[in-house]
Structures are given as C-alpha cells and as structure tokens.
N, C-alpha and C positions, 0 to 999 in steps of 0.2 A: 335219712340216708347220710346226711353230713356227719352226724354223730357216729354212725356205724363205720363210715370211712375213716374217721379219726381214730377210733378204737382199733380198727384193723391195721392201720399204719403205725401205731404207737409201739407195738411189740417189736417189729423188725428194727425200727429206729433206735429203740432202747438197746437191743442186742449190738447194733453197729457202734453206738456210743460207748457201751461197756467194753467192747473189743478194742476200740481205739484207745481208750484209757489204759487198759491192761497192757497193750502193746507199747504205748509211749512210756509207761512206768516200768517196763520189762518185768511185769508181774510173774512170779515163779509158777511153774507148772507142777513142781514137786517140792515138798518141804521134807527134809531129812533131819530128824531129831534123835539125839542120843542122850540117855541119862548120864553117861560118863563124859560126854562131850566128844568133839571131833578134833583130831590133830591135823597138822599140815600134811602128814603122810596120807591120812584118810581123804583129805581134800584132793590131793594129787591123784589118788586111785579113782575117785569119783569123776574127775575131769577126763580120765581115759576111757570112760564108758562111751560107746558109740552112740551118736545122736545128741550128745550134750552140747548145747550152745553156750552155756555159761554157768559158772558155779560161784556163788558168793557166800563164803563162810562169814558168820556174824556172831556178835556177842549180844546176849540179853540177860536180864535179871529182873527180879521184882524188888521194889524198895518202897518205903513209906515216906510220904511228904506231909507235913502239917501245913494245911492251907486254911486260913480263916478259923483257926482253933479246932480244926477237924482233921483227923488222919485219913489220908487217901493212899490206896495201894496203886503204885504206878509201875507200868512195864517200862523198863529202861532199855532202850535199843541203841546199838552203836551206829554212828553216822561217819562214814569215811570222807573226811573233808577233802582229801586229795583226789577223790573221784567225782565230786559233785558236778564239775563242768567238763567232764570227759565223755567220750562215747565208748568207754570200756564195756565190752560185752559181758563181762563177769559182774558188773554192778547191777544186781537184780533188786527188784522192789524199791525203786527209786522214789523218794518222797517228792512231793510237789509243794513248793513254797507258795503260801497263800497270802501272807503278810509279813512284813519285816525283812529279815535277812537270815542267812545261814551263819552258824558260829564262826568266829575268826580265831578263837583261842580256846584253851581247855576249860575256861570258866563260864562258857556260854552254852546255851542249849536251845532247841526248838521243841515246841509242844503241839499237841493237837488242839484244834479250836474249842472242842468241848471242855477241856480243862480250863481254858480262859473264861469262856462264857458261863459255865456252871459255878464258878467260884469268884466271879467279879474281879478277875485279875486282868493285868494288862502287860504289854511288852515292857520290859524293864524290871518286872517282878523277880525277886530272888526266891529260888526253890532249894530247900535243904533236904537232902535225902538221908535216910537212916535205913539200916538193914531190916529192921522188924524182927530180928532174932538176937541172940546173945553175941553173935559175931559182929565185929566192928565193920562198918561199910568200907573203911580204908583198906581192908583186905581184898576187896573186889574192884573198887574204883579209886583212882588217884585223886579225884576231886569229888567232894560231897555237896558243895554249894554252887549253884548255877544261876546266872542271870538269863531270863527268857528274852531272846532277841528275835524270834520268829515263830510263825504258826505254819504248820505243815499238814498236808494230807498224806496218808500212807496207804498204799494199795492193800496192805495186810488187814486193814481195818476199815472196810466199807460199810459194815453194819454197826449197830449201836453196841453190840456185845464185845467186850474186851477180854474175856476169859476169866479163869480162876487162878488163885494163888494160895500158897501155903502160909502166907503171912497176913497180918491185919484181919480184916473181916472176911477174907477169902475171895473177895471179888475185886478184879482190877478195874479201876474207874477211868483210867486214861493212860496214854503213853507219852514218853518224853524221849527225845533223841539227843544223845551227848556224843562228843567226839570219840571216835573209835579208839584212839590212843589212850584214853582215860581208863579203859578196862585193864585190869591186872590179872585176868583169868588166864590159866595156862592152856585151856582148850576152848574151842568155839562152842 
C-alpha cells in the first residue's frame, strides 16, 4: 500500500515541480522561427498580438569548438547581460546559474554542465569557436574565444537531446551562452 501511495503521489508532484520551474524561468509557450530571421519590425508586430505576455527575440547559431582534441558542435545562444537581474516580462527562457557566475564582459561565457562533465573541463577553461564552414566566425560573432565563468541550466534543454546541425557531425553536443552584444547578425 505504501508503494502504491508513493507511485500515485509522484505524478502530480512532478507536474507541480515542472510547472514551477517553467514559470520561474518564464519558459516560452510558442517558439517562432524564420529561415530569413526576424527584424525589429516583425518583433513589434508580434508584440501587438492580443494575449501576448512577453516577446524575447534572440540570436543563435551553431559553431565548432575543439575540446580535448575533438570537435564538438555547439549551439551558441545569446545572453542579455542587462536583463539578468531584472523582472523584465519580455526576458523569456531565463537560464538558471548552477555554479560560478554570469559573464561580466564580452570575453566570458556560461555553458551547460554536460559540456564540462563530458569533457573533463572546469571553470576558467578557454573555448574557441569556429564557424565549421568556409565563412569566418568573425562575420557572425565579435569574439571567438571565451573563458567559461559559469554553468547554467536552460529551460530550452531539459532533455539530453540538443538537436541537429548542418556543420560538423550534424549533432549538437551542448550549448554555450555568450553576451548578446557579441552577435553581429542583422536579424534575430
């Protein structure tokens, strides 16, 4: 009977815990992606839709990092340093700092714990990004070499799967978050 009662209570407890986590991180309800990107004008039009609580345009790209003599495809995500300690309703998919600190300048980043653990890395490690294509990474990012100063959890990645990519081996192995101002992309 005790075992059955425990199993019966676990499901609702897990749902409440998940809901609390998604609410505290302001996890998105809808993700809008465009192959051509989104402009500021597009973002303003989306904000005008009735029922929208917040809109957070972001930058992301795939890059290659050589760690322990092995190439890894990383999802590079933008991190708005100016919104980390605010209650801005538009700051959606907020990362949670697990260890270390958030970046204080353009040359620092935070990464997911799996990248650290799976590659025997530590805080203070330098990660150098390359585009994985003929294009130079300088065309997309102002900085290509980062010092890892923190470990974060991101509500976008609650499972082990990280997605696919058109570079490297085609499989994203981890994500890295760099200051938003480092992105040189003309669209979100």
